[in-house]
mmJSON file of the N, C-alpha and C atoms, coordinates in Angstrom:
{"data_MODEL":{"atom_site":{
"group_PDB":["ATOM","ATOM","ATOM","ATOM","ATOM","ATOM","ATOM","ATOM","ATOM","ATOM","ATOM","ATOM","ATOM","ATOM","ATOM","ATOM","ATOM","ATOM","ATOM","ATOM","ATOM","ATOM","ATOM","ATOM","ATOM","ATOM","ATOM","ATOM","ATOM","ATOM","ATOM","ATOM","ATOM","ATOM","ATOM","ATOM","ATOM","ATOM","ATOM","ATOM","ATOM","ATOM","ATOM","ATOM","ATOM","ATOM","ATOM","ATOM","ATOM","ATOM","ATOM","ATOM","ATOM","ATOM","ATOM","ATOM","ATOM","ATOM","ATOM","ATOM","ATOM","ATOM","ATOM","ATOM","ATOM","ATOM","ATOM","ATOM","ATOM","ATOM","ATOM","ATOM","ATOM","ATOM","ATOM","ATOM","ATOM","ATOM","ATOM","ATOM","ATOM","ATOM","ATOM","ATOM","ATOM","ATOM","ATOM","ATOM","ATOM","ATOM","ATOM","ATOM","ATOM","ATOM","ATOM","ATOM","ATOM","ATOM","ATOM","ATOM","ATOM","ATOM","ATOM","ATOM","ATOM","ATOM","ATOM","ATOM","ATOM","ATOM","ATOM","ATOM","ATOM","ATOM","ATOM","ATOM","ATOM","ATOM","ATOM","ATOM","ATOM","ATOM","ATOM","ATOM","ATOM","ATOM","ATOM","ATOM","ATOM","ATOM","ATOM","ATOM","ATOM","ATOM","ATOM","ATOM","ATOM","ATOM","ATOM","ATOM","ATOM","ATOM","ATOM","ATOM","ATOM","ATOM","ATOM","ATOM","ATOM","ATOM","ATOM","ATOM","ATOM","ATOM","ATOM","ATOM","ATOM","ATOM","ATOM","ATOM","ATOM","ATOM","ATOM","ATOM","ATOM","ATOM","ATOM","ATOM","ATOM","ATOM","ATOM","ATOM","ATOM","ATOM","ATOM","ATOM","ATOM","ATOM","ATOM","ATOM","ATOM","ATOM","ATOM","ATOM","ATOM","ATOM","ATOM","ATOM","ATOM","ATOM","ATOM","ATOM","ATOM","ATOM","ATOM","ATOM","ATOM","ATOM","ATOM","ATOM","ATOM","ATOM","ATOM","ATOM","ATOM","ATOM","ATOM","ATOM","ATOM","ATOM"],
"id":[1,2,3,4,5,6,7,8,9,10,11,12,13,14,15,16,17,18,19,20,21,22,23,24,25,26,27,28,29,30,31,32,33,34,35,36,37,38,39,40,41,42,43,44,45,46,47,48,49,50,51,52,53,54,55,56,57,58,59,60,61,62,63,64,65,66,67,68,69,70,71,72,73,74,75,76,77,78,79,80,81,82,83,84,85,86,87,88,89,90,91,92,93,94,95,96,97,98,99,100,101,102,103,104,105,106,107,108,109,110,111,112,113,114,115,116,117,118,119,120,121,122,123,124,125,126,127,128,129,130,131,132,133,134,135,136,137,138,139,140,141,142,143,144,145,146,147,148,149,150,151,152,153,154,155,156,157,158,159,160,161,162,163,164,165,166,167,168,169,170,171,172,173,174,175,176,177,178,179,180,181,182,183,184,185,186,187,188,189,190,191,192,193,194,195,196,197,198,199,200,201,202,203,204,205,206,207,208,209,210],
"type_symbol":["N","C","C","N","C","C","N","C","C","N","C","C","N","C","C","N","C","C","N","C","C","N","C","C","N","C","C","N","C","C","N","C","C","N","C","C","N","C","C","N","C","C","N","C","C","N","C","C","N","C","C","N","C","C","N","C","C","N","C","C","N","C","C","N","C","C","N","C","C","N","C","C","N","C","C","N","C","C","N","C","C","N","C","C","N","C","C","N","C","C","N","C","C","N","C","C","N","C","C","N","C","C","N","C","C","N","C","C","N","C","C","N","C","C","N","C","C","N","C","C","N","C","C","N","C","C","N","C","C","N","C","C","N","C","C","N","C","C","N","C","C","N","C","C","N","C","C","N","C","C","N","C","C","N","C","C","N","C","C","N","C","C","N","C","C","N","C","C","N","C","C","N","C","C","N","C","C","N","C","C","N","C","C","N","C","C","N","C","C","N","C","C","N","C","C","N","C","C","N","C","C","N","C","C","N","C","C","N","C","C"],
"label_atom_id":["N","CA","C","N","CA","C","N","CA","C","N","CA","C","N","CA","C","N","CA","C","N","CA","C","N","CA","C","N","CA","C","N","CA","C","N","CA","C","N","CA","C","N","CA","C","N","CA","C","N","CA","C","N","CA","C","N","CA","C","N","CA","C","N","CA","C","N","CA","C","N","CA","C","N","CA","C","N","CA","C","N","CA","C","N","CA","C","N","CA","C","N","CA","C","N","CA","C","N","CA","C","N","CA","C","N","CA","C","N","CA","C","N","CA","C","N","CA","C","N","CA","C","N","CA","C","N","CA","C","N","CA","C","N","CA","C","N","CA","C","N","CA","C","N","CA","C","N","CA","C","N","CA","C","N","CA","C","N","CA","C","N","CA","C","N","CA","C","N","CA","C","N","CA","C","N","CA","C","N","CA","C","N","CA","C","N","CA","C","N","CA","C","N","CA","C","N","CA","C","N","CA","C","N","CA","C","N","CA","C","N","CA","C","N","CA","C","N","CA","C","N","CA","C","N","CA","C","N","CA","C","N","CA","C","N","CA","C","N","CA","C","N","CA","C"],
"label_alt_id":[null,null,null,null,null,null,null,null,null,null,null,null,null,null,null,null,null,null,null,null,null,null,null,null,null,null,null,null,null,null,null,null,null,null,null,null,null,null,null,null,null,null,null,null,null,null,null,null,null,null,null,null,null,null,null,null,null,null,null,null,null,null,null,null,null,null,null,null,null,null,null,null,null,null,null,null,null,null,null,null,null,null,null,null,null,null,null,null,null,null,null,null,null,null,null,null,null,null,null,null,null,null,null,null,null,null,null,null,null,null,null,null,null,null,null,null,null,null,null,null,null,null,null,null,null,null,null,null,null,null,null,null,null,null,null,null,null,null,null,null,null,null,null,null,null,null,null,null,null,null,null,null,null,null,null,null,null,null,null,null,null,null,null,null,null,null,null,null,null,null,null,null,null,null,null,null,null,null,null,null,null,null,null,null,null,null,null,null,null,null,null,null,null,null,null,null,null,null,null,null,null,null,null,null,null,null,null,null,null,null],
"label_comp_id":["MET","MET","MET","ASN","ASN","ASN","THR","THR","THR","GLU","GLU","GLU","TYR","TYR","TYR","THR","THR","THR","ALA","ALA","ALA","ILE","ILE","ILE","THR","THR","THR","LYS","LYS","LYS","GLN","GLN","GLN","ALA","ALA","ALA","GLY","GLY","GLY","ASP","ASP","ASP","TRP","TRP","TRP","ARG","ARG","ARG","ILE","ILE","ILE","GLY","GLY","GLY","TRP","TRP","TRP","ILE","ILE","ILE","GLU","GLU","GLU","GLU","GLU","GLU","ILE","ILE","ILE","THR","THR","THR","GLY","GLY","GLY","VAL","VAL","VAL","ASN","ASN","ASN","CYS","CYS","CYS","GLN","GLN","GLN","GLU","GLU","GLU","ARG","ARG","ARG","THR","THR","THR","ARG","ARG","ARG","GLU","GLU","GLU","GLU","GLU","GLU","LEU","LEU","LEU","ILE","ILE","ILE","GLU","GLU","GLU","SER","SER","SER","LEU","LEU","LEU","ARG","ARG","ARG","LEU","LEU","LEU","THR","THR","THR","LEU","LEU","LEU","LYS","LYS","LYS","GLU","GLU","GLU","ALA","ALA","ALA","ILE","ILE","ILE","GLU","GLU","GLU","PHE","PHE","PHE","ASN","ASN","ASN","ARG","ARG","ARG","LYS","LYS","LYS","ASP","ASP","ASP","ALA","ALA","ALA","ILE","ILE","ILE","ALA","ALA","ALA","SER","SER","SER","LEU","LEU","LEU","GLY","GLY","GLY","ALA","ALA","ALA","GLY","GLY","GLY","PHE","PHE","PHE","ILE","ILE","ILE","GLU","GLU","GLU","GLU","GLU","GLU","LYS","LYS","LYS","ILE","ILE","ILE","ALA","ALA","ALA","VAL","VAL","VAL"],
"label_asym_id":["A","A","A","A","A","A","A","A","A","A","A","A","A","A","A","A","A","A","A","A","A","A","A","A","A","A","A","A","A","A","A","A","A","A","A","A","A","A","A","A","A","A","A","A","A","A","A","A","A","A","A","A","A","A","A","A","A","A","A","A","A","A","A","A","A","A","A","A","A","A","A","A","A","A","A","A","A","A","A","A","A","A","A","A","A","A","A","A","A","A","A","A","A","A","A","A","A","A","A","A","A","A","A","A","A","A","A","A","A","A","A","A","A","A","A","A","A","A","A","A","A","A","A","A","A","A","A","A","A","A","A","A","A","A","A","A","A","A","A","A","A","A","A","A","A","A","A","A","A","A","A","A","A","A","A","A","A","A","A","A","A","A","A","A","A","A","A","A","A","A","A","A","A","A","A","A","A","A","A","A","A","A","A","A","A","A","A","A","A","A","A","A","A","A","A","A","A","A","A","A","A","A","A","A","A","A","A","A","A","A"],
"label_entity_id":["1","1","1","1","1","1","1","1","1","1","1","1","1","1","1","1","1","1","1","1","1","1","1","1","1","1","1","1","1","1","1","1","1","1","1","1","1","1","1","1","1","1","1","1","1","1","1","1","1","1","1","1","1","1","1","1","1","1","1","1","1","1","1","1","1","1","1","1","1","1","1","1","1","1","1","1","1","1","1","1","1","1","1","1","1","1","1","1","1","1","1","1","1","1","1","1","1","1","1","1","1","1","1","1","1","1","1","1","1","1","1","1","1","1","1","1","1","1","1","1","1","1","1","1","1","1","1","1","1","1","1","1","1","1","1","1","1","1","1","1","1","1","1","1","1","1","1","1","1","1","1","1","1","1","1","1","1","1","1","1","1","1","1","1","1","1","1","1","1","1","1","1","1","1","1","1","1","1","1","1","1","1","1","1","1","1","1","1","1","1","1","1","1","1","1","1","1","1","1","1","1","1","1","1","1","1","1","1","1","1"],
"label_seq_id":[1,1,1,2,2,2,3,3,3,4,4,4,5,5,5,6,6,6,7,7,7,8,8,8,9,9,9,10,10,10,11,11,11,12,12,12,13,13,13,14,14,14,15,15,15,16,16,16,17,17,17,18,18,18,19,19,19,20,20,20,21,21,21,22,22,22,23,23,23,24,24,24,25,25,25,26,26,26,27,27,27,28,28,28,29,29,29,30,30,30,31,31,31,32,32,32,33,33,33,34,34,34,35,35,35,36,36,36,37,37,37,38,38,38,39,39,39,40,40,40,41,41,41,42,42,42,43,43,43,44,44,44,45,45,45,46,46,46,47,47,47,48,48,48,49,49,49,50,50,50,51,51,51,52,52,52,53,53,53,54,54,54,55,55,55,56,56,56,57,57,57,58,58,58,59,59,59,60,60,60,61,61,61,62,62,62,63,63,63,64,64,64,65,65,65,66,66,66,67,67,67,68,68,68,69,69,69,70,70,70],
"pdbx_PDB_ins_code":[null,null,null,null,null,null,null,null,null,null,null,null,null,null,null,null,null,null,null,null,null,null,null,null,null,null,null,null,null,null,null,null,null,null,null,null,null,null,null,null,null,null,null,null,null,null,null,null,null,null,null,null,null,null,null,null,null,null,null,null,null,null,null,null,null,null,null,null,null,null,null,null,null,null,null,null,null,null,null,null,null,null,null,null,null,null,null,null,null,null,null,null,null,null,null,null,null,null,null,null,null,null,null,null,null,null,null,null,null,null,null,null,null,null,null,null,null,null,null,null,null,null,null,null,null,null,null,null,null,null,null,null,null,null,null,null,null,null,null,null,null,null,null,null,null,null,null,null,null,null,null,null,null,null,null,null,null,null,null,null,null,null,null,null,null,null,null,null,null,null,null,null,null,null,null,null,null,null,null,null,null,null,null,null,null,null,null,null,null,null,null,null,null,null,null,null,null,null,null,null,null,null,null,null,null,null,null,null,null,null],
"Cartn_x":[-26.977,-27.513,-26.791,-27.525,-26.965,-27.292,-26.342,-26.542,-25.9,-26.585,-26.047,-25.572,-24.498,-23.946,-23.808,-23.593,-23.516,-22.101,-21.501,-20.191,-20.402,-19.67,-19.649,-18.232,-18.106,-16.793,-16.687,-15.442,-15.212,-13.806,-13.632,-12.316,-11.576,-10.312,-9.473,-8.109,-7.958,-6.728,-6.642,-5.516,-5.32,-5.944,-6.514,-7.03,-8.545,-9.134,-10.539,-10.525,-11.309,-11.393,-12.826,-12.989,-14.335,-14.457,-15.695,-16.053,-17.288,-17.481,-18.737,-19.512,-20.668,-21.447,-21.79,-22.16,-22.728,-21.691,-20.438,-19.413,-18.243,-18.087,-16.992,-15.647,-14.736,-13.383,-13.135,-14.183,-13.975,-13.85,-12.606,-12.333,-11.109,-11.047,-9.965,-9.634,-8.517,-8.059,-7.444,-7.873,-7.338,-7.298,-6.677,-6.558,-7.833,-8.549,-9.751,-10.98,-12.159,-13.408,-13.525,-13.198,-13.304,-12.395,-11.157,-10.221,-10.718,-11.289,-11.793,-12.949,-13.904,-15.054,-14.597,-13.671,-13.166,-12.41,-11.615,-10.881,-11.833,-12.885,-13.89,-14.592,-14.922,-15.594,-14.721,-13.455,-12.532,-12.325,-12.135,-11.929,-13.164,-14.346,-15.598,-15.709,-15.426,-15.468,-14.508,-13.295,-12.303,-12.752,-13.327,-13.782,-14.913,-15.855,-16.968,-16.459,-15.546,-14.99,-14.198,-13.392,-12.63,-13.567,-14.609,-15.564,-16.289,-16.629,-17.304,-16.4,-15.153,-14.213,-13.937,-13.835,-13.58,-14.756,-15.976,-17.167,-17.234,-16.983,-17.028,-15.935,-14.741,-13.647,-13.954,-14.643,-14.981,-16.002,-16.86,-17.928,-17.465,-16.448,-16.024,-17.015,-17.178,-18.059,-19.499,-20.414,-21.794,-22.654,-22.233,-23.03,-23.998,-25.007,-25.975,-25.88,-25.81,-25.82,-27.228,-27.712,-29.037,-28.953,-29.553,-29.613,-30.726,-30.451,-31.496,-31.48,-32.574,-32.674,-33.176,-32.708,-33.168,-33.756],
"Cartn_y":[47.86,49.143,50.224,51.055,52.135,53.453,53.987,55.215,56.367,57.492,58.667,59.683,60.367,61.436,62.674,63.817,65.068,65.614,65.765,66.389,67.881,68.704,70.134,70.478,71.205,71.484,72.941,73.394,74.74,74.85,75.794,76.095,76.976,76.663,77.463,77.619,78.654,78.834,77.763,77.052,75.981,74.659,74.61,73.367,73.399,72.209,72.051,71.382,71.904,71.329,70.893,69.858,69.359,68.596,68.482,67.803,66.961,65.964,65.234,65.842,66.421,67.155,66.318,65.08,64.266,63.594,63.544,62.805,63.739,64.064,64.925,64.306,65.12,64.672,64.127,63.979,63.498,64.723,65.069,66.211,65.907,66.491,66.197,67.435,67.354,68.422,67.771,68.189,67.643,68.748,68.472,69.466,69.598,68.48,68.53,68.072,68.433,68.019,66.505,65.863,64.413,63.721,64.189,63.62,63.848,65.015,65.337,64.43,64.248,63.391,61.965,61.45,60.094,59.996,60.997,61.018,61.083,61.9,61.967,60.622,59.977,58.671,57.64,57.578,56.628,56.947,58.213,58.62,58.34,58.558,58.26,56.763,55.931,54.479,54.059,54.602,54.264,54.726,55.921,56.439,55.589,55.196,54.361,53.009,52.401,51.096,51.215,52.261,52.474,52.643,53.473,53.701,52.416,51.606,50.335,49.414,49.262,48.391,48.907,50.222,50.821,50.578,50.717,50.49,49.039,48.104,46.678,46.34,46.871,46.605,47.16,48.282,48.903,48.088,47.356,46.601,45.27,44.703,43.372,42.321,41.261,40.152,40.416,39.679,39.679,40.815,41.482,42.576,42.074,42.879,42.597,43.716,43.339,44.311,44.408,45.626,45.85,46.98,46.783,47.821,48.788,50.079,51.086,52.023,52.644,53.623,54.936,56.004,57.324,58.091],
"Cartn_z":[-104.076,-103.693,-104.49,-105.186,-105.985,-105.294,-104.528,-103.794,-104.548,-104.599,-105.263,-104.234,-104.568,-103.755,-104.634,-104.016,-104.754,-104.73,-105.908,-106.03,-106.288,-105.549,-105.841,-106.269,-107.374,-107.948,-108.347,-108.447,-108.965,-109.505,-110.402,-110.959,-109.968,-109.71,-108.818,-109.49,-110.252,-111.029,-112.101,-112.124,-113.112,-112.678,-111.498,-110.932,-110.816,-110.798,-110.421,-109.052,-108.139,-106.801,-106.553,-105.738,-105.508,-104.21,-103.766,-102.528,-102.765,-101.921,-101.857,-100.701,-100.999,-99.995,-98.772,-98.981,-97.913,-97.003,-97.423,-96.672,-96.347,-95.082,-94.645,-94.994,-95.502,-95.765,-97.153,-97.966,-99.335,-100.239,-100.546,-101.417,-102.254,-103.437,-104.377,-105.196,-105.895,-106.78,-108.009,-109.195,-110.446,-111.496,-112.614,-113.694,-114.527,-114.731,-115.572,-114.786,-115.283,-114.647,-114.629,-115.737,-115.831,-114.824,-114.707,-113.73,-112.308,-112.069,-110.735,-110.345,-111.237,-110.931,-110.667,-111.461,-111.247,-109.92,-109.598,-108.342,-107.147,-107.244,-106.183,-106.013,-107.129,-107.079,-106.353,-106.71,-106.094,-104.607,-104.291,-102.9,-102.058,-102.613,-101.917,-101.622,-102.61,-102.394,-101.294,-101.318,-100.301,-98.915,-98.824,-97.532,-96.964,-97.801,-97.35,-96.869,-97.618,-97.227,-95.925,-95.797,-94.566,-93.376,-93.536,-92.442,-92.061,-93.057,-92.794,-91.985,-92.421,-91.707,-90.3,-90.158,-88.851,-87.902,-88.407,-87.576,-87.119,-88.024,-87.685,-86.671,-86.866,-85.936,-84.545,-84.485,-83.201,-82.416,-83.119,-82.464,-81.889,-82.462,-82.015,-82.51,-81.763,-82.168,-81.719,-82.321,-81.888,-82.396,-83.437,-83.975,-85.046,-85.32,-86.382,-87.412,-88.685,-89.772,-90.332,-90.484,-91.083,-92.08,-93.247,-94.27,-93.91,-94.082,-93.9,-95.087,-95.363,-96.438,-95.853,-96.435,-95.995,-97.161],
"occupancy":[1.0,1.0,1.0,1.0,1.0,1.0,1.0,1.0,1.0,1.0,1.0,1.0,1.0,1.0,1.0,1.0,1.0,1.0,1.0,1.0,1.0,1.0,1.0,1.0,1.0,1.0,1.0,1.0,1.0,1.0,1.0,1.0,1.0,1.0,1.0,1.0,1.0,1.0,1.0,1.0,1.0,1.0,1.0,1.0,1.0,1.0,1.0,1.0,1.0,1.0,1.0,1.0,1.0,1.0,1.0,1.0,1.0,1.0,1.0,1.0,1.0,1.0,1.0,1.0,1.0,1.0,1.0,1.0,1.0,1.0,1.0,1.0,1.0,1.0,1.0,1.0,1.0,1.0,1.0,1.0,1.0,1.0,1.0,1.0,1.0,1.0,1.0,1.0,1.0,1.0,1.0,1.0,1.0,1.0,1.0,1.0,1.0,1.0,1.0,1.0,1.0,1.0,1.0,1.0,1.0,1.0,1.0,1.0,1.0,1.0,1.0,1.0,1.0,1.0,1.0,1.0,1.0,1.0,1.0,1.0,1.0,1.0,1.0,1.0,1.0,1.0,1.0,1.0,1.0,1.0,1.0,1.0,1.0,1.0,1.0,1.0,1.0,1.0,1.0,1.0,1.0,1.0,1.0,1.0,1.0,1.0,1.0,1.0,1.0,1.0,1.0,1.0,1.0,1.0,1.0,1.0,1.0,1.0,1.0,1.0,1.0,1.0,1.0,1.0,1.0,1.0,1.0,1.0,1.0,1.0,1.0,1.0,1.0,1.0,1.0,1.0,1.0,1.0,1.0,1.0,1.0,1.0,1.0,1.0,1.0,1.0,1.0,1.0,1.0,1.0,1.0,1.0,1.0,1.0,1.0,1.0,1.0,1.0,1.0,1.0,1.0,1.0,1.0,1.0,1.0,1.0,1.0,1.0,1.0,1.0],
"B_iso_or_equiv":[0.0,0.0,0.0,0.0,0.0,0.0,0.0,0.0,0.0,0.0,0.0,0.0,0.0,0.0,0.0,0.0,0.0,0.0,0.0,0.0,0.0,0.0,0.0,0.0,0.0,0.0,0.0,0.0,0.0,0.0,0.0,0.0,0.0,0.0,0.0,0.0,0.0,0.0,0.0,0.0,0.0,0.0,0.0,0.0,0.0,0.0,0.0,0.0,0.0,0.0,0.0,0.0,0.0,0.0,0.0,0.0,0.0,0.0,0.0,0.0,0.0,0.0,0.0,0.0,0.0,0.0,0.0,0.0,0.0,0.0,0.0,0.0,0.0,0.0,0.0,0.0,0.0,0.0,0.0,0.0,0.0,0.0,0.0,0.0,0.0,0.0,0.0,0.0,0.0,0.0,0.0,0.0,0.0,0.0,0.0,0.0,0.0,0.0,0.0,0.0,0.0,0.0,0.0,0.0,0.0,0.0,0.0,0.0,0.0,0.0,0.0,0.0,0.0,0.0,0.0,0.0,0.0,0.0,0.0,0.0,0.0,0.0,0.0,0.0,0.0,0.0,0.0,0.0,0.0,0.0,0.0,0.0,0.0,0.0,0.0,0.0,0.0,0.0,0.0,0.0,0.0,0.0,0.0,0.0,0.0,0.0,0.0,0.0,0.0,0.0,0.0,0.0,0.0,0.0,0.0,0.0,0.0,0.0,0.0,0.0,0.0,0.0,0.0,0.0,0.0,0.0,0.0,0.0,0.0,0.0,0.0,0.0,0.0,0.0,0.0,0.0,0.0,0.0,0.0,0.0,0.0,0.0,0.0,0.0,0.0,0.0,0.0,0.0,0.0,0.0,0.0,0.0,0.0,0.0,0.0,0.0,0.0,0.0,0.0,0.0,0.0,0.0,0.0,0.0,0.0,0.0,0.0,0.0,0.0,0.0],
"pdbx_formal_charge":[null,null,null,null,null,null,null,null,null,null,null,null,null,null,null,null,null,null,null,null,null,null,null,null,null,null,null,null,null,null,null,null,null,null,null,null,null,null,null,null,null,null,null,null,null,null,null,null,null,null,null,null,null,null,null,null,null,null,null,null,null,null,null,null,null,null,null,null,null,null,null,null,null,null,null,null,null,null,null,null,null,null,null,null,null,null,null,null,null,null,null,null,null,null,null,null,null,null,null,null,null,null,null,null,null,null,null,null,null,null,null,null,null,null,null,null,null,null,null,null,null,null,null,null,null,null,null,null,null,null,null,null,null,null,null,null,null,null,null,null,null,null,null,null,null,null,null,null,null,null,null,null,null,null,null,null,null,null,null,null,null,null,null,null,null,null,null,null,null,null,null,null,null,null,null,null,null,null,null,null,null,null,null,null,null,null,null,null,null,null,null,null,null,null,null,null,null,null,null,null,null,null,null,null,null,null,null,null,null,null],
"auth_seq_id":[1,1,1,2,2,2,3,3,3,4,4,4,5,5,5,6,6,6,7,7,7,8,8,8,9,9,9,10,10,10,11,11,11,12,12,12,13,13,13,14,14,14,15,15,15,16,16,16,17,17,17,18,18,18,19,19,19,20,20,20,21,21,21,22,22,22,23,23,23,24,24,24,25,25,25,26,26,26,27,27,27,28,28,28,29,29,29,30,30,30,31,31,31,32,32,32,33,33,33,34,34,34,35,35,35,36,36,36,37,37,37,38,38,38,39,39,39,40,40,40,41,41,41,42,42,42,43,43,43,44,44,44,45,45,45,46,46,46,47,47,47,48,48,48,49,49,49,50,50,50,51,51,51,52,52,52,53,53,53,54,54,54,55,55,55,56,56,56,57,57,57,58,58,58,59,59,59,60,60,60,61,61,61,62,62,62,63,63,63,64,64,64,65,65,65,66,66,66,67,67,67,68,68,68,69,69,69,70,70,70],
"auth_comp_id":["MET","MET","MET","ASN","ASN","ASN","THR","THR","THR","GLU","GLU","GLU","TYR","TYR","TYR","THR","THR","THR","ALA","ALA","ALA","ILE","ILE","ILE","THR","THR","THR","LYS","LYS","LYS","GLN","GLN","GLN","ALA","ALA","ALA","GLY","GLY","GLY","ASP","ASP","ASP","TRP","TRP","TRP","ARG","ARG","ARG","ILE","ILE","ILE","GLY","GLY","GLY","TRP","TRP","TRP","ILE","ILE","ILE","GLU","GLU","GLU","GLU","GLU","GLU","ILE","ILE","ILE","THR","THR","THR","GLY","GLY","GLY","VAL","VAL","VAL","ASN","ASN","ASN","CYS","CYS","CYS","GLN","GLN","GLN","GLU","GLU","GLU","ARG","ARG","ARG","THR","THR","THR","ARG","ARG","ARG","GLU","GLU","GLU","GLU","GLU","GLU","LEU","LEU","LEU","ILE","ILE","ILE","GLU","GLU","GLU","SER","SER","SER","LEU","LEU","LEU","ARG","ARG","ARG","LEU","LEU","LEU","THR","THR","THR","LEU","LEU","LEU","LYS","LYS","LYS","GLU","GLU","GLU","ALA","ALA","ALA","ILE","ILE","ILE","GLU","GLU","GLU","PHE","PHE","PHE","ASN","ASN","ASN","ARG","ARG","ARG","LYS","LYS","LYS","ASP","ASP","ASP","ALA","ALA","ALA","ILE","ILE","ILE","ALA","ALA","ALA","SER","SER","SER","LEU","LEU","LEU","GLY","GLY","GLY","ALA","ALA","ALA","GLY","GLY","GLY","PHE","PHE","PHE","ILE","ILE","ILE","GLU","GLU","GLU","GLU","GLU","GLU","LYS","LYS","LYS","ILE","ILE","ILE","ALA","ALA","ALA","VAL","VAL","VAL"],
"auth_asym_id":["A","A","A","A","A","A","A","A","A","A","A","A","A","A","A","A","A","A","A","A","A","A","A","A","A","A","A","A","A","A","A","A","A","A","A","A","A","A","A","A","A","A","A","A","A","A","A","A","A","A","A","A","A","A","A","A","A","A","A","A","A","A","A","A","A","A","A","A","A","A","A","A","A","A","A","A","A","A","A","A","A","A","A","A","A","A","A","A","A","A","A","A","A","A","A","A","A","A","A","A","A","A","A","A","A","A","A","A","A","A","A","A","A","A","A","A","A","A","A","A","A","A","A","A","A","A","A","A","A","A","A","A","A","A","A","A","A","A","A","A","A","A","A","A","A","A","A","A","A","A","A","A","A","A","A","A","A","A","A","A","A","A","A","A","A","A","A","A","A","A","A","A","A","A","A","A","A","A","A","A","A","A","A","A","A","A","A","A","A","A","A","A","A","A","A","A","A","A","A","A","A","A","A","A","A","A","A","A","A","A"],
"auth_atom_id":["N","CA","C","N","CA","C","N","CA","C","N","CA","C","N","CA","C","N","CA","C","N","CA","C","N","CA","C","N","CA","C","N","CA","C","N","CA","C","N","CA","C","N","CA","C","N","CA","C","N","CA","C","N","CA","C","N","CA","C","N","CA","C","N","CA","C","N","CA","C","N","CA","C","N","CA","C","N","CA","C","N","CA","C","N","CA","C","N","CA","C","N","CA","C","N","CA","C","N","CA","C","N","CA","C","N","CA","C","N","CA","C","N","CA","C","N","CA","C","N","CA","C","N","CA","C","N","CA","C","N","CA","C","N","CA","C","N","CA","C","N","CA","C","N","CA","C","N","CA","C","N","CA","C","N","CA","C","N","CA","C","N","CA","C","N","CA","C","N","CA","C","N","CA","C","N","CA","C","N","CA","C","N","CA","C","N","CA","C","N","CA","C","N","CA","C","N","CA","C","N","CA","C","N","CA","C","N","CA","C","N","CA","C","N","CA","C","N","CA","C","N","CA","C","N","CA","C","N","CA","C","N","CA","C","N","CA","C","N","CA","C","N","CA","C"],
"pdbx_PDB_model_num":[1,1,1,1,1,1,1,1,1,1,1,1,1,1,1,1,1,1,1,1,1,1,1,1,1,1,1,1,1,1,1,1,1,1,1,1,1,1,1,1,1,1,1,1,1,1,1,1,1,1,1,1,1,1,1,1,1,1,1,1,1,1,1,1,1,1,1,1,1,1,1,1,1,1,1,1,1,1,1,1,1,1,1,1,1,1,1,1,1,1,1,1,1,1,1,1,1,1,1,1,1,1,1,1,1,1,1,1,1,1,1,1,1,1,1,1,1,1,1,1,1,1,1,1,1,1,1,1,1,1,1,1,1,1,1,1,1,1,1,1,1,1,1,1,1,1,1,1,1,1,1,1,1,1,1,1,1,1,1,1,1,1,1,1,1,1,1,1,1,1,1,1,1,1,1,1,1,1,1,1,1,1,1,1,1,1,1,1,1,1,1,1,1,1,1,1,1,1,1,1,1,1,1,1,1,1,1,1,1,1]
}}}
């Protein structure tokens, strides 16, 4: 599954700061645009994996996983 997200970025003094619009809490700060985009990508992957593991742990046994699209 290839899902796209939206990064919003801006220059703030010597730093570039950015967020992923669709996922609360995914934000980063780097010196260059390229570093920022890569940092956002990595942080987004980690947040999604953490949320997935947390959801599964909360359910215990006997759950069903189903893919949905929006």
